[in-house]
TORSEPA-593487 format. One line per field, with one value per atom (N, C-alpha, C): x, y, z; atom name. Coordinates in steps of 0.2 Angstrom, whole numbers, plus 5000, padded with zeros to 4 digits. Layout:
BEGIN
X: [X|...]
Y: [Y|...]
Z: [Z|...]
atome: [CA|...]
END
This chain:
BEGIN
X: [4864|4870|4871|4877|4878|4883|4883|4887|4884|4887|4884|4882|4880|4877|4870|4867|4860|4856|4851|4846|4839|4838|4833|4835|4841|4844|4842|4844|4842|4845|4851|4854|4850|4847|4844|4837|4835|4828|4824|4824|4822|4815|4811|4804|4803|4798|4797|4793|4791|4788|4793|4799|4804|4807|4807|4809|4816|4818|4825|4830|4836|4841|4841|4843|4844|4851|4852|4859|4863|4869|4873|4878|4881|4886|4885|4886|4886|4893|4896|4903|4903|4907|4908|4915|4915|4921|4920|4926|4926|4923|4921|4918|4924|4925|4930|4927|4924|4921|4914|4910|4903|4901|4895|4892|4889|4893|4891|4884|4883|4876|4870|4871|4866|4866|4871|4871|4868|4869|4866|4858|4856|4849|4846|4850|4847|4847|4851|4852|4845|4842|4836|4836|4841|4842|4848|4848|4853|4854|4859|4861|4855|4853|4847|4840|4841|4835|4836|4830|4831|4834|4837|4839|4833|4835|4829|4829|4822|4821|4824|4825|4827|4833|4839|4844|4844|4841|4842|4839|4833|4830|4835|4838|4842|4848|4851|4857|4856|4850|4848|4847|4845|4844|4851|4855|4862|4866|4864|4868|4865|4860|4858|4862|4866|4870|4876|4877|4882|4889|4893|4899|4899|4893|4892|4890|4895|4893|4889|4891|4888|4888|4883|4883|4882|4884|4883|4882|4877|4875|4876|4880|4881|4880|4876|4875|4879|4883|4887|4885|4885|4884|4890|4891|4887|4892|4890|4894|4889|4891|4886|4879|4879|4872|4868|4871|4868|4872|4868|4871|4876|4881|4885|4883|4882|4880|4885|4888|4893|4890|4892|4890|4896|4896|4902|4900|4904|4903|4909|4907|4911|4910|4915|4915|4918|4916|4919|4926|4930|4937|4941|4937|4940|4942|4948|4950|4944|4944|4939|4942|4938|4941|4936|4939|4935|4934|4929|4927|4927|4928|4927|4920|4919|4912|4910|4903|4900|4900|4902|4902|4895|4893|4886|4884|4889|4887|4882|4876|4871|4871|4875|4875|4880|4885|4890|4888|4889|4887|4892|4892|4896|4893|4897|4894|4890|4885|4880|4883|4887|4890|4894|4896|4899|4894|4889|4884|4880|4879|4875|4879|4886|4890|4891|4891|4892|4885|4879|4873|4873|4876|4876|4881|4886|4891|4889|4885|4883|4878|4874|4869|4872|4877|4881|4885|4887|4891|4886|4880|4875|4874|4874|4873|4879|4885|4891|4892|4890|4889|4885|4879|4874|4876|4880|4882|4889|4892|4899|4904|4903|4908|4912|4915|4918|4925|4928|4936|4937|4943|4945|4953|4955|4962|4964|4969|4971|4978|4981|4988|4989|4983|4984|4983|4982|4980|4973|4969|4962|4958|4952|4949|4946|4948|4945|4942|4936|4932|4933|4933|4933|4926|4921|4914|4914|4913|4914|4909|4902|4898|4900|4902|4904|4911|4915|4922|4921|4916|4915|4913|4909|4908|4914|4918|4924|4929|4929|4934|4932|4927|4925|4927|4929|4931|4937|4943|4949|4948|4944|4943|4939|4934|4930|4935|4939|4943|4948|4951|4955|4952|4946|4942|4939|4937|4933|4936|4943|4947|4945|4945|4944|4937|4932|4925|4924|4928|4927|4930|4936|4939|4934|4931|4927|4921|4918|4913|4915|4921|4924|4924|4927|4928|4922|4918|4913|4906|4904|4897|4893|4887|4883|4880|4881|4877|4882|4881|4886|4886|4881|4881|4886|4885|4890|4897|4898|4905|4908|4903|4906|4907|4903|4905|4912|4912|4919|4925|4924|4930|4931|4927|4928|4931|4928|4930|4937|4939|4945|4951|4950|4955|4957|4953|4955|4959|4960|4964|4971|4973|4979|4985|4986|4992|4989|4991|4988|4990|4996|4998|4993|4989|4984|4978|4978|4972|4974|4980|4982|4979|4981|4979|4971|4967|4960|4957|4960|4958|4960|4966|4967|4963|4961|4956|4949|4947|4941|4940|4945|4944|4942|4942|4939|4932|4929|4923|4918|4912|4908|4903|4903|4898|4902|4899|4902|4903|4899|4900|4906|4907|4913|4919|4919|4926|4927|4922|4922|4926|4923|4926|4933|4934|4940|4946|4944|4949|4950|4945|4946|4950|4949|4953|4961|4962|4969|4972|4968|4970|4973|4969|4971|4978|4979|4985|4991|4990|4995|4998|4993|4995|5000|4998|5002|5008|5008|5014|5019|5017|5022|5025|5021|5023|5028|5026|5030|5036|5036|5041|5042|5037|5037|5037|5042|5042|5037|5034|5029|5022|5022|5015|5016|5020|5021|5015|5012|5006|5007|5005|5006|5001|5003|4998|4994|4996|4994|4986|4983|4975|4972|4975|4972|4973|4978|4979|4974|4973|4967|4960|4959|4953|4951|4956|4955|4951|4950|4947|4940|4938|4931|4925|4920|4914|4911|4912|4909|4913|4910|4913|4917|4914|4918|4924|4924|4931|4936|4934|4939|4941|4936|4938|4942|4940|4944|4951|4951|4958|4963|4960|4965|4967|4962|4964|4969|4969|4974|4981|4981|4987|4991|4988|4991|4997|4996|5001|5006|5003|5007|5012|5011|5016|5020|5020|5024|5031|5033|5040|5043|5038|5040|5043|5041|5044|5042|5048|5047|5043|5043|5039|5031|5030|5023|5020|5024|5022|5021|5026|5025|5019|5017|5011|5005|5005|5000|4998|5003|5003|5000|5003|5001|4994|4992|4985|4980|4981|4976|4976|4980|4980|4974|4969|4963|4959|4959|4956|4958|4965|4968|4966|4965|4963|4956|4952|4945|4944|4947|4947|4949|4955|4958|4954|4949|4945|4938|4937|4930|4930|4923|4922|4922|4921|4922|4929|4932|4939|4941|4937|4939|4940|4936|4936|4942|4943|4948|4955|4956|4963|4967|4965|4969|4971|4966|4968|4973|4973|4978|4985|4985|4991|4995|4991|4993|4995|4992|4993|5000|5000|5006|5013|5012|5017|5020|5015|5016|5020|5019|5023|5029|5031|5038|5038|5032|5032|5034|5038|5039|5033|5033|5028|5026|5031|5030|5026|5028|5025|5018|5016|5010|5005|5008|5004|5003|5008|5008|5003|5003|4998|4991|4990|4983|4981|4985|4983|4982|4985|4983|4977|4974|4968|4970|4976|4978|4978|4975|4976|4973|4968|4965|4969|4973|4978|4983|4985|4991|4989|4983|4981|4982|4980|4981|4988|4992|5000|5003|5001|5004|5002|4996|4994|4998|4999|5003|5011|5013|5020|5021|5016|5015|5015|5011|5011|5018|5021|5028|5033|5032|5037|5035|5030|5028|5032]
Y: [4741|4746|4749|4749|4751|4757|4761|4767|4773|4779|4785|4789|4786|4789|4789|4794|4794|4796|4793|4795|4793|4797|4796|4790|4790|4784|4785|4780|4780|4786|4788|4793|4800|4801|4808|4808|4803|4802|4796|4795|4788|4787|4792|4791|4794|4792|4794|4801|4803|4809|4815|4813|4818|4820|4827|4830|4828|4826|4824|4830|4829|4835|4839|4845|4850|4849|4850|4849|4856|4855|4861|4862|4856|4856|4850|4851|4846|4846|4840|4839|4833|4833|4828|4824|4818|4815|4810|4809|4805|4808|4814|4818|4821|4819|4822|4823|4819|4820|4821|4818|4819|4826|4827|4834|4836|4840|4842|4845|4849|4852|4847|4842|4837|4833|4832|4828|4832|4838|4842|4843|4843|4843|4836|4830|4824|4823|4827|4826|4829|4834|4836|4840|4840|4844|4848|4853|4858|4860|4864|4867|4870|4868|4871|4867|4862|4857|4852|4848|4843|4837|4832|4826|4822|4819|4814|4808|4806|4800|4794|4794|4788|4790|4787|4789|4785|4779|4774|4777|4781|4783|4789|4793|4798|4796|4790|4787|4785|4782|4779|4785|4790|4796|4799|4799|4801|4796|4790|4785|4785|4789|4790|4795|4799|4804|4801|4804|4801|4800|4795|4794|4791|4791|4789|4781|4777|4770|4769|4772|4771|4778|4779|4784|4782|4786|4784|4790|4791|4796|4794|4798|4797|4804|4804|4809|4808|4813|4813|4818|4816|4821|4824|4830|4836|4841|4847|4853|4859|4862|4867|4865|4858|4856|4853|4854|4852|4846|4842|4837|4838|4834|4835|4829|4831|4826|4825|4819|4818|4814|4816|4813|4809|4803|4799|4797|4798|4796|4791|4786|4781|4782|4785|4786|4780|4780|4775|4775|4770|4770|4772|4774|4776|4770|4771|4765|4764|4757|4755|4751|4750|4746|4740|4734|4728|4724|4721|4718|4710|4706|4699|4697|4691|4688|4688|4689|4688|4681|4680|4673|4671|4664|4662|4658|4657|4653|4656|4654|4657|4655|4650|4647|4650|4654|4656|4663|4663|4669|4671|4678|4680|4678|4678|4677|4682|4681|4686|4692|4691|4696|4701|4699|4704|4708|4705|4708|4713|4711|4715|4721|4720|4726|4731|4728|4732|4736|4733|4737|4743|4742|4747|4752|4750|4755|4759|4756|4760|4765|4763|4768|4774|4773|4779|4783|4779|4782|4787|4784|4789|4795|4795|4801|4805|4802|4806|4810|4806|4809|4815|4814|4819|4825|4824|4830|4832|4830|4832|4830|4824|4822|4816|4816|4810|4809|4814|4813|4806|4804|4797|4797|4792|4791|4784|4785|4779|4776|4779|4777|4770|4767|4760|4755|4758|4753|4752|4755|4754|4760|4761|4768|4768|4773|4774|4782|4782|4789|4793|4799|4804|4804|4803|4802|4796|4798|4792|4787|4788|4782|4777|4780|4776|4772|4776|4773|4767|4768|4762|4756|4756|4750|4748|4752|4750|4746|4748|4745|4738|4736|4729|4724|4728|4724|4720|4723|4719|4712|4711|4705|4700|4703|4699|4697|4701|4699|4694|4694|4689|4682|4683|4677|4673|4677|4674|4675|4676|4677|4673|4666|4661|4662|4663|4664|4671|4676|4682|4682|4678|4677|4673|4668|4664|4668|4672|4677|4682|4685|4689|4686|4680|4677|4673|4671|4666|4667|4672|4673|4677|4674|4678|4684|4685|4691|4697|4702|4707|4712|4712|4716|4713|4706|4703|4703|4703|4703|4710|4715|4722|4723|4720|4720|4717|4711|4707|4711|4715|4719|4724|4727|4732|4729|4724|4721|4718|4715|4711|4716|4722|4727|4728|4726|4727|4721|4716|4710|4713|4710|4712|4712|4706|4705|4707|4714|4717|4713|4709|4706|4700|4698|4693|4695|4702|4705|4707|4707|4711|4707|4701|4697|4697|4696|4696|4703|4708|4715|4717|4715|4716|4712|4706|4702|4706|4709|4712|4719|4722|4728|4727|4721|4720|4716|4716|4713|4717|4714|4717|4722|4722|4726|4732|4738|4744|4745|4743|4743|4739|4733|4729|4732|4735|4738|4744|4748|4754|4752|4747|4745|4742|4738|4735|4741|4746|4751|4755|4757|4760|4757|4750|4746|4746|4746|4746|4753|4758|4765|4766|4763|4763|4759|4754|4750|4753|4757|4761|4766|4769|4774|4771|4765|4761|4759|4757|4755|4760|4766|4772|4774|4773|4775|4769|4763|4758|4756|4757|4755|4747|4744|4737|4734|4731|4728|4723|4720|4715|4718|4725|4728|4732|4730|4733|4732|4737|4737|4739|4735|4738|4743|4748|4753|4752|4746|4745|4745|4741|4741|4747|4751|4758|4762|4762|4766|4764|4758|4756|4758|4758|4759|4767|4771|4778|4779|4774|4775|4772|4770|4767|4772|4769|4774|4775|4772|4772|4778|4783|4788|4786|4781|4779|4775|4772|4769|4774|4779|4784|4788|4790|4793|4789|4783|4779|4777|4776|4774|4780|4786|4792|4793|4791|4792|4787|4781|4776|4778|4781|4782|4788|4793|4798|4796|4791|4789|4784|4781|4776|4779|4786|4790|4794|4794|4799|4798|4791|4790|4792|4794|4797|4792|4785|4780|4782|4782|4785|4780|4774|4769|4770|4771|4772|4779|4784|4791|4790|4787|4786|4782|4777|4773|4777|4781|4785|4790|4793|4798|4795|4789|4785|4783|4780|4777|4781|4786|4790|4797|4800|4807|4811|4808|4812|4811|4806|4805|4810|4810|4815|4822|4824|4831|4832|4827|4828|4829|4825|4826|4832|4834|4841|4847|4846|4852|4851|4846|4846|4852|4854|4860|4858|4852|4851|4850|4854|4854|4848|4845|4839|4833|4833|4828|4829|4836|4838|4837|4837|4838|4831|4825|4820|4819|4821|4821|4826|4832|4837|4835|4832|4830|4825|4820|4815|4818|4823|4826|4830|4833|4838|4833|4828|4823|4820|4818|4815|4820|4827|4832|4834|4830|4832|4837|4840|4845|4843|4847|4846|4847|4844|4844|4851|4855|4862|4866|4865|4869|4867|4860|4858|4861|4861|4863|4871|4874|4882|4884|4880|4881|4880|4875|4873|4878|4880|4885|4891|4893|4900|4899|4894|4893|4894|4892|4892|4885|4880|4874|4873|4877|4876|4879|4884|4887|4882|4879|4874|4868|4866|4860|4862|4868|4870|4871|4873|4874|4867|4862|4856|4852|4853|4850|4853|4860|4863|4861|4860|4857|4850|4846|4839|4839|4844|4844|4846|4850|4853|4847|4842|4837|4831|4831|4826|4826]
Z: [4882|4882|4889|4891|4898|4899|4894|4894|4896|4898|4900|4894|4888|4883|4883|4879|4880|4874|4872|4868|4872|4877|4882|4886|4889|4892|4900|4903|4911|4914|4913|4917|4916|4910|4909|4908|4905|4903|4905|4912|4915|4913|4912|4910|4904|4900|4893|4894|4900|4900|4901|4903|4903|4896|4896|4889|4888|4881|4880|4881|4883|4884|4877|4878|4873|4870|4864|4861|4862|4865|4865|4860|4858|4853|4848|4842|4837|4833|4833|4830|4826|4821|4816|4817|4814|4813|4807|4803|4797|4791|4792|4786|4782|4776|4771|4764|4761|4754|4754|4758|4758|4759|4756|4757|4764|4767|4774|4775|4770|4770|4770|4765|4765|4771|4774|4780|4786|4786|4791|4790|4784|4782|4784|4783|4785|4793|4796|4803|4807|4804|4806|4813|4816|4822|4822|4826|4827|4834|4835|4842|4844|4850|4853|4853|4848|4848|4853|4855|4859|4855|4859|4856|4853|4847|4844|4849|4849|4853|4850|4843|4840|4835|4836|4832|4825|4826|4820|4813|4814|4808|4805|4809|4806|4803|4806|4804|4797|4796|4789|4784|4786|4782|4779|4784|4783|4778|4779|4775|4767|4766|4759|4755|4759|4756|4752|4746|4742|4746|4745|4748|4755|4758|4765|4765|4768|4769|4775|4781|4787|4791|4795|4800|4807|4812|4819|4823|4826|4831|4838|4842|4849|4853|4858|4862|4869|4871|4877|4882|4888|4893|4896|4897|4895|4894|4891|4890|4892|4897|4900|4901|4904|4905|4899|4893|4887|4884|4880|4876|4871|4870|4864|4859|4853|4848|4843|4843|4838|4833|4827|4820|4817|4817|4814|4807|4803|4796|4793|4790|4787|4780|4776|4769|4765|4759|4754|4754|4755|4754|4761|4766|4772|4776|4780|4785|4790|4792|4796|4802|4807|4813|4813|4812|4811|4818|4819|4826|4825|4830|4830|4830|4828|4828|4835|4836|4843|4846|4852|4855|4856|4856|4856|4862|4867|4872|4877|4878|4882|4889|4891|4898|4902|4900|4904|4907|4914|4917|4922|4924|4930|4936|4942|4948|4950|4954|4956|4960|4964|4968|4964|4958|4953|4950|4948|4944|4949|4955|4960|4961|4962|4964|4958|4952|4946|4945|4947|4946|4951|4957|4962|4960|4957|4955|4949|4945|4939|4941|4946|4948|4951|4955|4957|4952|4947|4941|4937|4936|4933|4937|4943|4947|4946|4947|4946|4939|4934|4927|4927|4930|4930|4933|4939|4943|4941|4936|4934|4939|4942|4947|4945|4939|4936|4936|4940|4941|4944|4942|4944|4944|4949|4950|4946|4942|4938|4940|4945|4946|4949|4951|4954|4948|4942|4936|4935|4939|4938|4941|4939|4941|4948|4952|4958|4958|4958|4957|4963|4962|4968|4971|4967|4970|4975|4981|4986|4985|4984|4984|4978|4972|4967|4968|4972|4973|4978|4983|4988|4984|4979|4975|4971|4968|4965|4969|4975|4980|4981|4979|4980|4975|4969|4963|4963|4966|4967|4970|4975|4978|4973|4970|4965|4960|4957|4951|4953|4959|4961|4962|4965|4967|4961|4956|4950|4944|4943|4937|4932|4933|4928|4925|4929|4927|4923|4925|4921|4914|4914|4907|4903|4906|4902|4899|4903|4901|4895|4896|4891|4884|4884|4878|4875|4879|4877|4878|4882|4884|4878|4876|4872|4874|4881|4884|4884|4880|4879|4885|4889|4895|4900|4901|4906|4903|4896|4894|4896|4895|4897|4904|4908|4915|4917|4914|4915|4912|4907|4904|4909|4913|4917|4924|4926|4933|4932|4927|4926|4927|4926|4926|4934|4938|4945|4948|4944|4947|4950|4955|4959|4954|4951|4946|4939|4938|4931|4925|4925|4919|4917|4922|4921|4917|4916|4913|4906|4904|4898|4892|4891|4885|4884|4889|4889|4887|4889|4888|4880|4878|4871|4866|4869|4865|4865|4870|4871|4867|4865|4862|4855|4852|4846|4846|4852|4853|4849|4846|4842|4846|4852|4856|4858|4857|4859|4866|4871|4878|4880|4877|4879|4877|4871|4869|4873|4875|4879|4886|4889|4896|4895|4890|4889|4888|4884|4882|4888|4892|4898|4903|4904|4908|4906|4899|4897|4898|4897|4898|4905|4910|4917|4918|4914|4915|4912|4907|4904|4909|4913|4918|4923|4925|4930|4927|4921|4917|4917|4915|4915|4922|4927|4933|4936|4935|4938|4934|4927|4923|4922|4924|4924|4917|4915|4908|4906|4912|4911|4909|4910|4908|4902|4897|4891|4887|4884|4881|4874|4869|4862|4860|4856|4854|4848|4844|4838|4837|4841|4841|4843|4847|4849|4843|4839|4833|4828|4827|4823|4825|4831|4834|4833|4832|4831|4824|4820|4814|4815|4821|4821|4820|4818|4817|4823|4829|4835|4839|4842|4845|4851|4855|4861|4860|4854|4852|4851|4848|4846|4853|4857|4863|4868|4869|4873|4871|4864|4861|4862|4861|4861|4869|4873|4880|4882|4879|4880|4877|4871|4867|4870|4874|4877|4882|4887|4891|4887|4882|4878|4873|4872|4868|4872|4878|4882|4881|4880|4878|4872|4867|4861|4856|4857|4852|4845|4841|4834|4830|4831|4827|4829|4835|4837|4834|4835|4832|4824|4821|4814|4812|4815|4814|4815|4821|4822|4817|4814|4809|4802|4801|4795|4795|4801|4801|4804|4807|4811|4811|4805|4805|4805|4800|4800|4806|4810|4816|4821|4822|4826|4825|4819|4817|4818|4817|4819|4826|4830|4838|4840|4838|4840|4838|4834|4832|4835|4839|4843|4847|4848|4852|4859|4861|4868|4870|4874|4875|4879|4883|4886|4882|4876|4871|4866|4865|4860|4862|4869|4871|4869|4870|4869|4861|4857|4850|4848|4851|4850|4853|4858|4861|4856|4854|4850|4843|4840|4834|4835|4840|4841|4842|4846|4847|4840|4836|4830|4825|4827|4823|4826|4832|4835|4840|4842|4846|4853|4857|4864|4868|4874|4879|4881|4882|4884|4879|4873|4867|4867|4868|4867|4873|4879|4885|4884|4882|4881|4876|4870|4865|4867|4871|4873|4878|4883|4888|4885|4880|4876|4872|4871|4867|4860|4858|4851|4847|4850|4847|4840|4839|4832|4827|4828|4823|4823|4828|4828|4824|4824|4820|4812|4810|4804|4802|4806|4805|4805|4809|4808|4802|4799|4793|4787|4788|4783|4783|4789|4789|4787|4788|4785|4778|4775|4768|4764|4768|4765|4765|4770|4770|4765|4762|4757|4751]
atome: [N|CA|C|N|CA|C|N|CA|C|N|CA|C|N|CA|C|N|CA|C|N|CA|C|N|CA|C|N|CA|C|N|CA|C|N|CA|C|N|CA|C|N|CA|C|N|CA|C|N|CA|C|N|CA|C|N|CA|C|N|CA|C|N|CA|C|N|CA|C|N|CA|C|N|CA|C|N|CA|C|N|CA|C|N|CA|C|N|CA|C|N|CA|C|N|CA|C|N|CA|C|N|CA|C|N|CA|C|N|CA|C|N|CA|C|N|CA|C|N|CA|C|N|CA|C|N|CA|C|N|CA|C|N|CA|C|N|CA|C|N|CA|C|N|CA|C|N|CA|C|N|CA|C|N|CA|C|N|CA|C|N|CA|C|N|CA|C|N|CA|C|N|CA|C|N|CA|C|N|CA|C|N|CA|C|N|CA|C|N|CA|C|N|CA|C|N|CA|C|N|CA|C|N|CA|C|N|CA|C|N|CA|C|N|CA|C|N|CA|C|N|CA|C|N|CA|C|N|CA|C|N|CA|C|N|CA|C|N|CA|C|N|CA|C|N|CA|C|N|CA|C|N|CA|C|N|CA|C|N|CA|C|N|CA|C|N|CA|C|N|CA|C|N|CA|C|N|CA|C|N|CA|C|N|CA|C|N|CA|C|N|CA|C|N|CA|C|N|CA|C|N|CA|C|N|CA|C|N|CA|C|N|CA|C|N|CA|C|N|CA|C|N|CA|C|N|CA|C|N|CA|C|N|CA|C|N|CA|C|N|CA|C|N|CA|C|N|CA|C|N|CA|C|N|CA|C|N|CA|C|N|CA|C|N|CA|C|N|CA|C|N|CA|C|N|CA|C|N|CA|C|N|CA|C|N|CA|C|N|CA|C|N|CA|C|N|CA|C|N|CA|C|N|CA|C|N|CA|C|N|CA|C|N|CA|C|N|CA|C|N|CA|C|N|CA|C|N|CA|C|N|CA|C|N|CA|C|N|CA|C|N|CA|C|N|CA|C|N|CA|C|N|CA|C|N|CA|C|N|CA|C|N|CA|C|N|CA|C|N|CA|C|N|CA|C|N|CA|C|N|CA|C|N|CA|C|N|CA|C|N|CA|C|N|CA|C|N|CA|C|N|CA|C|N|CA|C|N|CA|C|N|CA|C|N|CA|C|N|CA|C|N|CA|C|N|CA|C|N|CA|C|N|CA|C|N|CA|C|N|CA|C|N|CA|C|N|CA|C|N|CA|C|N|CA|C|N|CA|C|N|CA|C|N|CA|C|N|CA|C|N|CA|C|N|CA|C|N|CA|C|N|CA|C|N|CA|C|N|CA|C|N|CA|C|N|CA|C|N|CA|C|N|CA|C|N|CA|C|N|CA|C|N|CA|C|N|CA|C|N|CA|C|N|CA|C|N|CA|C|N|CA|C|N|CA|C|N|CA|C|N|CA|C|N|CA|C|N|CA|C|N|CA|C|N|CA|C|N|CA|C|N|CA|C|N|CA|C|N|CA|C|N|CA|C|N|CA|C|N|CA|C|N|CA|C|N|CA|C|N|CA|C|N|CA|C|N|CA|C|N|CA|C|N|CA|C|N|CA|C|N|CA|C|N|CA|C|N|CA|C|N|CA|C|N|CA|C|N|CA|C|N|CA|C|N|CA|C|N|CA|C|N|CA|C|N|CA|C|N|CA|C|N|CA|C|N|CA|C|N|CA|C|N|CA|C|N|CA|C|N|CA|C|N|CA|C|N|CA|C|N|CA|C|N|CA|C|N|CA|C|N|CA|C|N|CA|C|N|CA|C|N|CA|C|N|CA|C|N|CA|C|N|CA|C|N|CA|C|N|CA|C|N|CA|C|N|CA|C|N|CA|C|N|CA|C|N|CA|C|N|CA|C|N|CA|C|N|CA|C|N|CA|C|N|CA|C|N|CA|C|N|CA|C|N|CA|C|N|CA|C|N|CA|C|N|CA|C|N|CA|C|N|CA|C|N|CA|C|N|CA|C|N|CA|C|N|CA|C|N|CA|C|N|CA|C|N|CA|C|N|CA|C|N|CA|C|N|CA|C|N|CA|C|N|CA|C|N|CA|C|N|CA|C|N|CA|C|N|CA|C|N|CA|C|N|CA|C|N|CA|C|N|CA|C|N|CA|C|N|CA|C|N|CA|C|N|CA|C|N|CA|C|N|CA|C|N|CA|C|N|CA|C|N|CA|C|N|CA|C|N|CA|C|N|CA|C|N|CA|C|N|CA|C|N|CA|C|N|CA|C|N|CA|C|N|CA|C|N|CA|C|N|CA|C|N|CA|C|N|CA|C|N|CA|C|N|CA|C|N|CA|C|N|CA|C|N|CA|C|N|CA|C|N|CA|C|N|CA|C|N|CA|C|N|CA|C|N|CA|C|N|CA|C|N|CA|C|N|CA|C|N|CA|C|N|CA|C|N|CA|C|N|CA|C|N|CA|C|N|CA|C|N|CA|C|N|CA|C|N|CA|C|N|CA|C|N|CA|C|N|CA|C|N|CA|C|N|CA|C|N|CA|C|N|CA|C|N|CA|C|N|CA|C|N|CA|C|N|CA|C|N|CA|C|N|CA|C|N|CA|C|N|CA|C|N|CA|C|N|CA|C|N|CA|C|N|CA|C|N|CA|C]
END
């Protein structure tokens, strides 16, 4: 797994002797009918507790609660120097996001120069995450981080993507190595002709591996920023799979899908907003109520846009710290229209 998530991960617990990070926030998503008190009891940790060293056992305990089909715990860095623990619940009858079958070819590999540069970049990314220096510029259609050591490695990717595009595509679609598929899904976004990356990235957001989907969705989100700026019709990106991804049990799917959908809904296409409300209303509400404001903002923007709010009203409500009251009001307004 190559994300900046951690249950004693390389970024924050490189050695077993280091104490697990302390939990500063616990938030839920997908929880509608199941007994929250029983889930909290099965969770065995609370705000102020250290993160558990193994999430699998706790997920199994949560899945014993009535109406819970599957549980997923993800710890994210950081809120006030402490971990954010997200508890995802898939209940009986709830919408899901389905993945493709995993490819099986064990012979297909990325060129060494791509893997070596990725490893150097990821090392610097972990430092940036640890130090809270994760700001990035997406206006070129790919990430360029403000943190100079990480950016220096990223700036090598466009030449690699152009030079090895066929090999990268082959890895994304056919390699059994999920780590290499995830690297490929990140690097292909740096190709000079962004239209050459679209089909492969849309294919990859249904990959069975969390890290591959995460990187593919990040790459597509960056492309949506460029598409909005350039108005290039060749860069038109369908929102459908992102909307479906909002129902995933995996936190990174939801987070990155909402991140991509914000620029995709700037034009206020009526069909897109209607589909978003129809297929992902509960997901938007969950996100908008999260305690971490950075994670809550995309969900609130999408929810308010689906309710027809003007951008100034959305911005003013958020700036005033009244978004939670606004979520309740939007739901009341939706109920009145039924």
